[in-house]
Each structure stands twice: as C-alpha cells, then as structure tokens.
C-alpha positions as CSV (number, residue, x, y, z in Angstrom):
1,X,-0.1,0.0,0.1
2,X,1.4,3.5,-0.9
3,X,1.7,6.2,1.8
4,X,-1.1,8.5,2.3
5,X,-0.7,12.0,0.8
6,X,-1.4,14.8,3.0
7,X,-1.9,18.6,2.0
8,X,-0.9,20.9,4.8
9,X,-1.8,24.3,4.6
10,X,-0.6,27.4,6.8
11,X,0.8,30.7,6.3
12,X,3.1,30.0,9.1
13,X,6.3,28.7,7.5
14,X,7.8,27.5,10.9
15,X,4.6,25.5,11.8
16,X,4.4,24.3,8.2
17,X,7.9,22.8,8.4
18,X,7.6,21.4,11.9
19,X,4.2,19.6,11.2
20,X,5.5,18.5,7.8
21,X,8.6,16.9,9.4
22,X,6.5,15.0,12.1
23,X,4.1,13.6,9.5
24,X,6.8,12.6,7.4
25,X,8.4,10.8,10.3
26,X,4.9,9.0,10.6
27,X,5.0,7.7,7.1
28,X,3.1,10.3,5.3
29,X,3.9,12.1,2.0
30,X,3.4,15.8,2.8
31,X,2.9,18.7,0.3
32,X,2.6,22.2,1.6
33,X,0.8,25.4,0.6
34,X,0.9,28.7,2.3
35,X,-2.4,30.5,1.1
36,X,-5.9,29.5,0.0
37,X,-5.3,29.8,-3.8
38,X,-2.4,27.6,-3.8
39,X,-4.3,25.0,-1.2
40,X,-7.3,24.8,-3.6
41,X,-5.0,24.3,-6.7
42,X,-3.0,21.6,-5.1
43,X,-5.8,19.8,-3.7
44,X,-7.3,19.7,-7.3
45,X,-4.3,18.8,-8.9
46,X,-2.6,16.3,-6.7
47,X,-5.6,14.4,-5.2
48,X,-4.2,14.2,-1.6
49,X,-5.9,11.7,0.7
50,X,-6.5,14.4,3.5
51,X,-6.1,18.2,4.0
52,X,-4.8,19.8,7.2
53,X,-6.1,23.6,6.8
54,X,-5.7,26.9,8.8
55,X,-8.6,29.1,8.7
56,X,-6.8,32.6,9.0
57,X,-4.6,33.0,5.9
58,X,-4.4,35.1,2.7
59,X,-5.7,34.2,-0.8
60,X,-9.0,32.7,0.6
61,X,-9.5,31.7,4.4
62,X,-9.8,28.1,5.3
63,X,-13.5,28.3,5.2
64,X,-13.5,29.4,1.8
65,X,-11.0,26.8,0.8
66,X,-13.1,24.0,2.5
67,X,-16.4,25.1,0.8
68,X,-14.7,25.2,-2.7
69,X,-13.4,21.6,-1.9
70,X,-16.5,20.2,-0.8
71,X,-18.7,21.7,-3.6
72,X,-16.2,20.2,-6.2
73,X,-17.2,16.6,-7.1
74,X,-13.3,15.7,-7.6
75,X,-12.6,16.6,-3.9
76,X,-15.9,16.7,-2.2
77,X,-15.3,13.6,-0.2
78,X,-11.5,14.8,0.8
79,X,-11.4,14.7,4.8
80,X,-10.3,18.1,6.1
81,X,-8.9,19.0,9.5
82,X,-9.0,22.5,10.5
83,X,-5.8,23.5,12.5
84,X,-6.5,26.9,13.6
85,X,-6.2,29.6,16.6
86,X,-9.9,30.5,16.2
87,X,-12.0,29.3,19.2
88,X,-15.2,31.0,18.4
89,X,-18.3,29.1,18.2
90,X,-19.2,30.8,14.9
91,X,-16.1,29.4,13.3
92,X,-16.7,25.9,14.8
93,X,-20.2,25.8,13.4
94,X,-19.4,26.8,10.1
95,X,-16.8,24.2,9.8
96,X,-19.2,21.6,10.9
97,X,-21.9,22.7,8.5
98,X,-19.3,22.8,5.7
99,X,-18.3,19.1,6.5
100,X,-14.9,19.8,8.1
101,X,-14.0,16.3,9.8
102,X,-11.9,17.6,12.7
103,X,-11.3,21.1,14.4
104,X,-8.0,21.4,16.3
105,X,-7.2,24.5,18.1
106,X,-3.7,26.0,18.1
107,X,-1.7,25.8,20.3
108,X,-2.0,22.0,19.7
109,X,0.0,18.9,20.7
110,X,1.5,17.4,17.4
111,X,0.6,13.9,18.7
112,X,-3.1,15.1,18.8
113,X,-2.7,16.1,14.9
114,X,-1.0,13.0,14.2
115,X,-3.7,10.9,15.7
116,X,-6.6,12.8,13.9
117,X,-4.6,12.3,10.7
118,X,-4.2,8.6,11.3
119,X,-8.0,8.1,12.1
120,X,-9.2,10.0,9.1
121,X,-6.6,8.2,6.8
122,X,-7.8,4.9,8.3
123,X,-11.4,5.6,7.7
124,X,-10.7,6.6,4.0
125,X,-9.0,3.4,3.6
126,X,-11.8,1.4,5.2
127,X,-14.5,3.0,3.1
128,X,-12.3,2.4,-0.1
129,X,-12.3,-1.4,0.6
130,X,-16.2,-1.6,1.1
C-alpha cells in the first residue's frame, strides 16, 4: 500500500515545516501550501488523501477553501482537518456545516494532530475497501 498523501496548509512557515517533518516521520507524503489559492489548486491537482487547513490565511481563508473543495465533485469526499487559533463558536459551527471532519485548536499537541490524521486516513482506507 502506498503512503497516504497529506496537503498541509498554513501561512506560518515554521509551523508548516515542523508539522511536515512530524507527518513525514509518521510515514506520510506531505505537500505544503501557504495560502488559500495555492491550497485549492494543489488539492485539485494532486488529489491528496487528506487536507490539514488553517482558517486565517491570505488568498482565501480556510472556510472558503473547505467550501470550494466540498462543492467540487473531484474533492468533495476529501477529509479536512482545521488546525486553527480560532476558538469562536461561529467558526466551529461554520466548519461543521461545511463538512470539516476535525477541528483542532492552536496551540496544539503534535501527537493530537498525528492521531487525527491517522484516524481519518484509516477511515478513508476502510471506505475504499467496502
């Protein structure tokens, strides 16, 4: 079985690099993007198995990117994890309505993110078998 491909999106280059290194150490292929436009383009082009997405970033916030991906038949079933500093109920509810699978708040434990990624990748793999 090939390694799962993760698209990691955040406008903080240090966070991108730290999380990328950790996900790669856990066996994932990781592509990164630093804004919403690049994230949408890479998701449609590369067909990742999962997207980890910040909300607050340039070029279309995470809500906009998630909505675009969920509206596109080619990416509508793509699992999305929000990794964000936003703790407001409005952001959480909007993410839920859009179909975001997990909502993790910064600061976060990297192990918590890796477990969420593992769980969603496994869920996708299980549904592909059925």
